[in-house]
C-alpha positions in Angstrom: -68.0 21.2 31.7 -70.8 21.5 29.1 -72.8 23.8 31.4 -69.8 26.2 31.5 -69.4 26.2 27.7 -65.8 25.2 27.8 -64.2 24.0 24.6 -61.9 20.9 24.4 -59.0 23.3 23.8 -59.8 25.1 27.0 -60.1 21.8 28.9 -56.7 20.8 27.6 -55.2 24.2 28.8 -56.8 23.8 32.3 -55.4 20.3 32.6 -51.9 21.4 31.4 -51.9 24.2 34.0 -53.4 22.2 36.8 -51.0 19.2 36.3 -48.1 20.8 38.1 -45.9 17.7 38.3 -46.7 16.7 34.7 -47.6 13.1 35.5 -50.7 13.3 33.3 -53.0 13.1 36.4 -54.5 15.8 38.5 -54.4 15.1 42.2 -56.8 16.6 44.7 -54.0 19.0 45.9 -53.2 20.1 42.3 -56.9 20.7 41.6 -57.3 22.7 44.9 -54.3 24.8 44.0 -55.6 25.4 40.5 -59.0 26.5 41.9 -57.5 28.8 44.5 -55.1 30.4 42.1 -57.1 30.7 38.9 -60.8 30.0 39.4 -61.6 31.8 42.6 -59.9 35.1 41.6 -62.1 35.2 38.4 -65.2 34.3 40.3 -64.6 37.0 42.8 -63.9 39.6 40.1 -66.8 38.6 37.8 -70.4 37.7 38.2 -70.2 34.1 39.6 -73.9 33.7 39.2 -73.8 33.3 35.4 -70.0 32.4 35.0 -69.5 35.4 32.7 -67.3 38.4 33.1 -67.3 41.8 31.5 -64.1 43.5 30.4 -63.8 45.5 33.6 -64.1 42.3 35.7 -61.5 40.5 33.6 -59.1 43.4 33.9 -59.6 43.4 37.6 -58.9 39.7 37.8 -55.7 40.0 35.8 -54.5 42.7 38.2 -54.2 39.9 40.8 -50.5 39.3 41.6 -50.9 35.6 41.0 -51.1 36.3 37.2 -47.9 38.4 37.1 -45.0 36.7 35.4 -47.2 34.1 33.6 -46.3 33.6 30.0 -49.3 32.7 27.8 -48.6 30.7 24.7 -50.7 29.6 21.8 -49.7 26.8 19.5 -48.1 28.3 16.4 -47.9 31.8 17.8 -45.3 33.9 19.7 -45.5 33.9 23.5 -47.9 36.4 25.0 -47.3 38.2 28.2 
């Protein structure tokens, strides 16, 4: 993931979200579901050619109903909605 400039913390978050049955492994089905629900909406809203997104693109991606009801947490912080 080096070419995507993803940190180890972000990799951990991706793994945690993708591992739906919490068996500490990501099956092909779990990875496909993760991509369809999280990656593809961002790629469609942003500029997929450089894997970067401006504020308007991020805002558009977060308008997708798939993100409604997700509670975002950071270690040591309150839950974010």
